[in-house]
C-alpha positions in Angstrom: 85.9 51.0 50.4 86.0 52.4 46.9 83.4 54.8 45.6 81.1 53.3 42.9 82.0 54.2 39.3 79.6 56.9 38.2 80.9 57.1 34.6 78.3 56.2 32.0 78.6 52.6 30.7 80.3 52.2 27.4 78.1 51.1 24.5 78.5 47.5 23.4 77.7 48.3 19.8 79.8 49.8 17.0 79.1 53.3 15.9 76.8 53.7 12.9 79.6 55.4 11.0 81.9 52.4 11.6 79.2 50.0 10.3 78.6 52.2 7.3 82.4 52.3 6.6 82.7 48.5 6.8 79.6 48.1 4.5 81.2 50.4 1.9 84.6 48.7 2.2 82.9 45.3 1.7 81.1 46.5 -1.3 84.3 47.8 -2.8 86.1 44.6 -2.0 83.4 42.5 -3.7 84.0 44.6 -6.9 87.7 43.9 -6.7 88.9 41.1 -4.4 92.5 41.4 -5.6 93.1 44.4 -3.4 92.0 44.0 0.2 93.9 47.0 1.6 90.8 49.3 2.0 88.8 46.5 3.6 91.7 45.7 6.0 92.0 49.4 7.0 88.2 49.5 7.7 88.4 46.3 9.7 91.2 47.6 11.7 89.1 50.6 12.7 86.1 48.6 13.8 88.4 46.0 15.5 90.0 48.8 17.5 86.6 50.3 18.3 85.3 46.8 19.4 88.3 46.3 21.7 87.9 49.7 23.2 84.2 49.0 23.9 85.0 45.5 25.2 83.0 43.9 22.4 84.0 40.2 22.2 85.5 39.0 19.0 82.6 36.7 18.4 80.2 39.6 18.8 82.1 41.5 16.3 82.0 38.6 13.9 78.2 38.4 14.3 78.0 42.1 13.4 80.3 41.6 10.4 78.3 38.6 9.1 75.0 40.6 9.5 76.5 43.4 7.4 77.8 40.9 4.9 74.4 39.1 4.5 72.6 42.5 4.1 74.7 43.4 1.0 72.8 43.3 -2.3 76.0 42.1 -4.0 76.2 39.1 -1.7 72.5 38.2 -2.0 72.9 38.4 -5.8 75.8 35.9 -5.9 74.8 32.7 -7.6 77.9 30.7 -6.6 77.4 29.8 -2.9 80.9 28.3 -2.8 82.5 31.6 -3.9 80.3 33.5 -1.4 81.5 31.2 1.5 85.2 31.5 0.4 85.0 35.3 0.3 83.2 35.4 3.7 85.9 33.2 5.2 88.6 35.5 3.8 86.8 38.5 5.3 86.3 36.8 8.7 90.0 35.9 8.8 91.0 39.5 8.1 88.7 40.7 10.8 90.0 38.2 13.4 93.6 39.2 12.4 92.8 42.9 12.8 91.0 42.4 16.1 94.0 40.7 17.7 96.5 43.1 16.1 94.6 46.2 17.2 
């Protein structure tokens, strides 16, 4: 019989620093959507963290969408179609980074 695992359980949430970094990267991306490299790098970091903490991809996307919807830049957008297109692009990037991490 194996001894029970006495290691502390891993947190199922992203670090506050990671969330802040994604928030900043999203804000920068919204100012210039032509260059997604900084956002992709930030999404790779959180995707790697999520995988290490066994956060499911759908949980990561819920967190990402929560961050997205909290941004003043997003709430100020008057073109809802553009907002949806940008969010779809960000979600696609996040999924890609999650499975490439």
